[in-house]
BALO-310661 format. One record per residue (C-alpha): x, y, z. Coordinates in steps of 0.1 Angstrom, whole numbers, padded with zeros to 4 digits, always signed. Example, Ala and Ser with C-alpha at 12.3 -4.5 7.8 and 13.67 -1.06 7.14 Angstrom:
residues 2
+0123-0045+0078 +0137-0011+0071 
***
This chain:
residues 290
+0000+0000+0000 +0015+0034-0010 +0015+0064+0013 -0015+0082-0002 -0037+0051+0001 -0026+0047+0037 -0035+0083+0044 -0069+0080+0027 -0077+0049+0048 -0066+0065+0081 -0085+0097+0073 -0117+0078+0064 -0113+0056+0096 -0112+0086+0119 -0134+0111+0099 -0164+0108+0123 -0142+0118+0153 -0126+0146+0133 -0160+0159+0123 -0171+0158+0160 -0139+0177+0171 -0145+0203+0145 -0181+0207+0154 -0174+0211+0191 -0146+0236+0183 -0166+0257+0158 -0203+0252+0167 -0214+0251+0131 -0219+0219+0110 -0209+0237+0078 -0178+0252+0092 -0169+0219+0107 -0172+0204+0072 -0149+0231+0058 -0124+0225+0086 -0123+0187+0079 -0119+0193+0042 -0090+0218+0048 -0074+0192+0072 -0075+0166+0044 -0057+0190+0021 -0030+0194+0047 -0029+0157+0055 -0026+0147+0018 +0006+0168+0015 +0022+0155+0047 +0049+0129+0051 +0038+0101+0075 +0070+0082+0082 +0071+0095+0118 +0034+0091+0125 +0029+0065+0153 -0006+0076+0164 -0028+0084+0133 -0058+0094+0154 -0039+0118+0175 -0020+0132+0146 -0052+0138+0126 -0069+0154+0156 -0040+0178+0160 -0043+0189+0124 -0080+0195+0126 -0075+0214+0158 -0050+0237+0142 -0074+0244+0114 -0102+0251+0138 -0080+0274+0159 -0072+0294+0129 -0109+0297+0120 -0118+0307+0155 -0092+0334+0156 -0104+0347+0122 -0139+0347+0135 -0129+0366+0166 -0113+0392+0144 -0146+0396+0126 -0172+0394+0154 -0199+0407+0131 -0196+0373+0112 -0206+0351+0141 -0219+0317+0136 -0255+0329+0144 -0282+0308+0160 -0270+0273+0168 -0288+0245+0149 -0302+0215+0168 -0277+0189+0179 -0270+0162+0153 -0283+0129+0165 -0256+0107+0180 -0249+0084+0209 -0230+0097+0240 -0194+0106+0233 -0166+0084+0245 -0143+0105+0267 -0112+0084+0262 -0092+0083+0231 -0083+0050+0213 -0074+0044+0177 -0100+0016+0176 -0129+0037+0188 -0154+0043+0160 -0172+0076+0152 -0204+0062+0168 -0185+0061+0201 -0169+0095+0199 -0194+0115+0179 -0205+0142+0203 -0205+0153+0239 -0235+0140+0260 -0269+0153+0250 -0274+0167+0285 -0249+0194+0278 -0257+0200+0241 -0265+0235+0228 -0262+0250+0263 -0225+0241+0264 -0220+0255+0229 -0234+0289+0240 -0209+0289+0269 -0180+0278+0246 -0187+0309+0224 -0177+0331+0254 -0142+0316+0256 -0111+0327+0238 -0101+0304+0209 -0072+0289+0229 -0094+0283+0259 -0121+0266+0238 -0095+0244+0221 -0079+0233+0253 -0112+0225+0270 -0127+0207+0240 -0096+0187+0232 -0088+0177+0268 -0122+0175+0286 -0143+0161+0257 -0118+0141+0236 -0091+0133+0262 -0062+0148+0243 -0031+0153+0265 -0019+0187+0275 +0015+0180+0258 -0004+0176+0225 -0026+0207+0231 +0005+0228+0240 +0019+0221+0205 -0013+0233+0189 -0016+0266+0208 +0022+0271+0209 +0024+0273+0247 +0038+0251+0275 +0018+0221+0288 +0013+0240+0321 -0002+0270+0302 -0024+0246+0282 -0037+0231+0315 -0045+0266+0328 -0064+0274+0296 -0085+0243+0301 -0090+0251+0338 -0103+0286+0331 -0127+0273+0305 -0138+0245+0328 -0147+0269+0356 -0169+0289+0332 -0186+0257+0320 -0191+0246+0356 -0206+0280+0364 -0232+0275+0336 -0239+0240+0348 -0243+0253+0384 -0268+0278+0373 -0289+0253+0353 -0322+0240+0365 -0308+0206+0372 -0280+0220+0393 -0305+0241+0414 -0331+0213+0416 -0344+0199+0449 -0327+0166+0440 -0293+0184+0441 -0300+0196+0476 -0310+0161+0487 -0279+0145+0472 -0256+0173+0487 -0272+0169+0521 -0267+0131+0519 -0230+0135+0510 -0225+0160+0539 -0242+0137+0564 -0222+0107+0551 -0189+0125+0554 -0197+0137+0589 -0210+0103+0601 -0243+0120+0610 -0265+0089+0613 -0296+0109+0623 -0293+0132+0593 -0289+0102+0570 -0320+0086+0584 -0339+0118+0578 -0330+0118+0542 -0337+0081+0535 -0370+0065+0527 -0378+0039+0553 -0376+0012+0526 -0344+0026+0511 -0322+0002+0491 -0285+0004+0483 -0273-0027+0465 -0278-0056+0489 -0284-0032+0518 -0320-0027+0526 -0339-0005+0550 -0331+0031+0561 -0313+0021+0593 -0290-0003+0574 -0283+0021+0546 -0275+0049+0570 -0252+0027+0590 -0234+0016+0558 -0228+0052+0544 -0221+0069+0577 -0185+0082+0574 -0180+0067+0540 -0183+0095+0514 -0151+0114+0521 -0139+0113+0485 -0173+0115+0468 -0182+0147+0451 -0215+0163+0440 -0219+0162+0402 -0242+0163+0373 -0241+0129+0356 -0257+0132+0321 -0274+0163+0335 -0288+0147+0366 -0276+0154+0402 -0255+0125+0415 -0222+0118+0432 -0189+0106+0418 -0159+0090+0435 -0126+0096+0419 -0091+0083+0424 -0061+0103+0413 -0083+0126+0393 -0101+0099+0374 -0138+0090+0381 -0140+0054+0394 -0176+0051+0405 -0209+0069+0400 -0236+0070+0427 -0271+0077+0413 -0301+0084+0435 -0338+0077+0431 -0358+0101+0451 -0395+0095+0461 -0415+0121+0480 -0384+0140+0489 -0366+0110+0503 -0339+0088+0488 -0355+0055+0479 -0326+0038+0461 -0288+0044+0457 -0271+0027+0428 -0233+0024+0425 -0218+0017+0391 -0181+0014+0385 -0182-0003+0351 -0155+0013+0329 -0178+0014+0299 -0203+0035+0318 -0177+0058+0332 -0164+0064+0296 -0198+0071+0281 -0214+0095+0307 -0208+0132+0309 -0197+0144+0344 -0197+0180+0355 -0186+0184+0391 -0205+0210+0412 -0190+0230+0441 -0164+0256+0446 -0143+0271+0418 -0114+0249+0428 -0134+0218+0420 -0129+0211+0383 -0146+0191+0357 -0128+0159+0349 
***
């Protein structure tokens, strides 16, 4: 197989992901299409002898094209993208990057964020938007992002962090983040951390279930003092709790609430689920989205 055929196959293999990256960067399907076409022009002229990770290499090229387009748009604010179209239909995005993942796995960020996130992204600088989208949505490393924005990895991390706080602020102001369920879950986590058995009982339905543990007294005893590392979050737009280890989510706690009381707590640590859900941590400005 000659080099041009190899390039064509790799580009076709990852085109769905590249389209998703461009759409999240630009917020416009037509501009995303233009960006991917321009990326192909650049790819077709490139030498590939040193390419070890085609998916990462192609993503970097598309990101550079999108960054140029965002900077040009910023210089001509009167030519904004206008009203955002409805989200293209697609399954949840996979938040980890593998060369085997298909476009159906990495097509878009979770629907619970959707157009609301795009509106927030439009308030970011081009470099902030690129760092946030590439790292938080598509799990591109800060070393790779730094090469695109021509800054150090530490500076790229700061760009993503600033963007993340603004996205979190929007999530914190959303109806879901201010819902009664959020208050119930937050109160449960606080009572659990403090080992406040009485407060836990007050929050639980008498017939509450948590896995194999049944009854409010048993559930309260099980969780008392156990939620030290769990954090309040929106999981696919719904108030929940997430336990992380070394900055990576390891378990999601979802809560079924009935008549203002927690009726069921479900814990899921399946890697596939953790890769496919969208998590926005809620709390202080120092708490960051994964």
